[in-house]
C-alpha positions in Angstrom: -9.7 -22.5 -136.2 -11.8 -22.5 -139.4 -8.9 -23.0 -141.7 -5.7 -25.0 -141.8 -2.9 -22.6 -142.8 -0.3 -23.7 -145.2 2.4 -21.5 -146.8 4.1 -21.9 -150.2 6.7 -19.8 -152.0 6.3 -18.9 -155.7 9.1 -18.2 -158.1 6.7 -17.1 -160.9 5.5 -13.8 -159.4 7.9 -10.9 -159.5 9.6 -9.9 -156.3 9.0 -6.3 -155.0 10.5 -4.5 -152.0 8.2 -4.5 -149.0 6.4 -1.2 -148.4 6.7 0.6 -145.1 4.4 -1.2 -142.6 2.1 1.1 -140.7 2.1 1.1 -136.9 -0.2 -1.5 -135.3 -2.3 1.4 -133.9 -2.6 3.2 -137.2 -6.3 4.1 -138.1 -8.0 2.1 -140.9 -8.7 4.2 -143.9 -11.3 3.5 -146.7 -9.5 1.8 -149.5 -9.1 4.2 -152.4 -6.2 3.1 -154.6 -6.9 -0.7 -154.3 -9.7 -3.1 -153.6 -10.2 -6.7 -152.6 -11.2 -9.0 -155.4 -12.4 -12.6 -154.8 -12.7 -15.0 -157.8 -13.4 -18.7 -158.1 -11.1 -20.6 -160.4 -12.8 -22.6 -163.2 -11.2 -25.8 -162.1 -11.2 -28.0 -159.0 -8.3 -28.7 -156.8 -6.7 -32.2 -156.8 -7.0 -32.8 -153.0 -9.0 -36.0 -152.4 -10.5 -34.5 -149.2 -13.8 -32.7 -149.3 -12.2 -29.3 -148.7 -12.0 -25.9 -150.3 -8.8 -23.9 -151.0 -8.4 -20.2 -150.8 -5.2 -18.7 -152.3 -4.5 -15.2 -150.9 -2.3 -12.9 -153.1 -1.6 -10.0 -150.7 0.7 -7.0 -150.7 3.8 -7.3 -148.5 2.8 -6.3 -144.9 -0.9 -7.2 -145.3 -3.0 -9.1 -142.8 -5.9 -11.5 -143.5 -8.6 -12.8 -141.2 -11.1 -15.6 -142.0 -14.2 -15.8 -139.8 -12.5 -13.4 -137.3 -9.4 -15.6 -137.0 -6.1 -14.0 -138.2 -4.6 -16.4 -140.8 -1.9 -14.2 -142.3 0.0 -11.6 -140.4 2.5 -9.2 -142.0 2.4 -11.1 -145.3 5.8 -11.9 -146.8 5.0 -14.6 -149.3 3.9 -14.1 -152.9 0.8 -16.1 -151.9 -0.6 -18.0 -149.0 -2.8 -21.1 -149.4 -5.6 -21.7 -146.9 -7.4 -25.1 -146.6 -10.8 -25.4 -145.1 -11.9 -28.1 -142.7 -13.9 -31.0 -144.2 -17.0 -29.7 -145.9 -20.2 -31.6 -146.8 -20.1 -32.2 -150.5 -22.7 -30.2 -152.4 -23.5 -27.9 -149.4 -22.8 -24.1 -149.7 -21.0 -22.4 -146.9 -20.3 -18.7 -146.5 -17.0 -17.3 -145.2 -16.2 -13.8 -144.3 -12.7 -12.5 -144.9 -11.1 -9.2 -143.9 -7.9 -7.9 -145.5 -5.8 -5.0 -144.2 -2.9 -3.7 -146.2 -0.5 -0.7 -146.3 -1.8 2.1 -148.5 -1.0 5.8 -148.8 1.1 5.8 -145.6 -1.7 4.2 -143.6 -3.6 1.0 -143.4 -6.7 0.3 -145.6 -9.1 -2.5 -144.8 -12.0 -4.3 -146.5 -14.3 -7.1 -145.5 -16.0 -9.5 -147.9 -18.2 -12.6 -147.7 -18.3 -15.3 -150.4 -19.8 -18.7 -151.0 -17.7 -21.8 -150.7 -18.2 -25.5 -151.7 -16.0 -28.5 -151.4 -13.6 -28.9 -154.3 -13.5 -25.2 -155.1 -10.4 -22.9 -155.3 -11.0 -19.2 -154.6 -8.4 -16.4 -155.0 -8.3 -13.4 -152.7 -6.4 -10.5 -154.4 -5.7 -6.9 -153.6 -5.9 -5.2 -157.0 -6.0 -1.6 -158.3 -9.5 -0.2 -158.3 -9.5 0.4 -162.0 -8.1 -3.0 -162.9 -9.5 -4.5 -166.1 -10.4 -7.7 -164.2 -12.5 -5.7 -161.7 -14.2 -3.9 -164.6 -15.2 -7.1 -166.3 -16.5 -8.6 -163.0 -18.6 -5.5 -162.3 -20.1 -5.5 -165.8 -20.9 -9.2 -165.7 -22.5 -9.0 -162.2 -24.6 -5.9 -163.1 -25.8 -7.5 -166.2 -27.6 -10.2 -164.1 -29.8 -7.6 -162.5 -33.3 -6.8 -163.8 -34.1 -3.7 -165.9 -35.2 -1.8 -162.9 -32.4 -2.7 -160.5 -29.4 -2.4 -163.0 -29.7 1.3 -163.7 -30.2 2.0 -160.0 -27.1 0.0 -159.0 -25.1 1.6 -161.7 -26.0 5.0 -160.4 -25.1 4.1 -156.8 -21.7 2.7 -157.9 -20.5 1.4 -154.6 -21.8 -0.5 -151.5 -24.0 1.4 -149.1 -22.2 -0.1 -146.1 -18.7 -1.3 -147.2 -17.8 2.1 -148.6 -15.4 2.1 -151.4 -16.3 -1.4 -152.7 -17.7 -1.2 -156.2 -21.1 -2.8 -156.7 -20.7 -6.0 -158.8 -17.1 -6.6 -157.8 -18.3 -9.3 -155.4 -21.0 -10.7 -157.5 -24.6 -9.5 -158.2 -25.4 -6.6 -155.8 -27.9 -7.3 -153.0 -30.9 -4.9 -152.8 -32.3 -4.0 -149.4 -35.1 -1.5 -148.5 -33.9 1.0 -145.9 -36.6 3.4 -144.5 -38.6 2.8 -147.7 -35.7 3.4 -150.1 -33.9 0.7 -152.1 -30.1 0.7 -151.7 -27.6 -1.9 -152.9 -24.9 -3.8 -151.0 -21.8 -5.6 -152.3 -22.8 -8.9 -150.7 -25.3 -10.3 -148.2 -22.9 -10.0 -145.3 -23.8 -6.3 -144.8 -27.6 -6.6 -144.7 -27.8 -6.5 -140.9 -25.4 -3.5 -140.7 -27.4 -1.6 -143.4 -30.6 -1.9 -141.4 -28.9 -1.2 -138.0 -27.8 2.3 -139.0 -30.3 3.3 -141.7 -29.4 7.0 -141.8 -25.7 6.2 -142.4 -26.6 3.6 -145.0 -28.7 6.1 -147.0 -26.1 8.8 -146.7 -23.4 6.5 -148.0 -25.5 5.4 -150.9 -26.3 9.0 -151.8 -22.7 10.1 -151.6 -21.5 7.2 -153.7 -24.2 8.0 -156.3 -22.9 11.6 -156.5 -19.2 10.5 -157.0 -17.4 9.9 -160.2 -18.3 6.6 -162.0 -16.3 3.7 -160.7 -14.5 5.9 -158.1 -16.8 6.6 -155.2 
């Protein structure tokens, strides 16, 4: 397994009654009310091992997979701490996480990829789509783009593959040319998928560009 799973209880976060958990065979819906946000803490962990930590703050009843391995099932804790295997210091690794959580009587799901280095602490949160923290992350990420790419990414608003994920919420958007047209992805993990089904990718990008700002 790519992660060693450890659980901790927190008395600092408010307790909330668990929402009704959808059936196991419930269809996955595009996340609308909430979105997955991944942030890196500005300080290193104190573990002497060359490992990385991921702290998952999930809604009650949520599930989490890392590299295809389910690490949290039917979340009940205020947070779960995952510890990576030993990592080579200074080397950048990429991990893909998928989160599924109860939303609107069904089950919403999102997948994200992020860079990991030994010593880092990352947080995986499910937050409201209009949360101030998400807005700040989007603005910061879009500001790193060039004068030509930034307006185009702002018009598209959301990932051309991971529909519903705001561009910039996972770091600087990734530009890819699809059938001669530039579209933007939330992270490099979706480049292959974007090229595999180009018509769907272009249709998604066009639909998101036509939607309300910040709410594709």
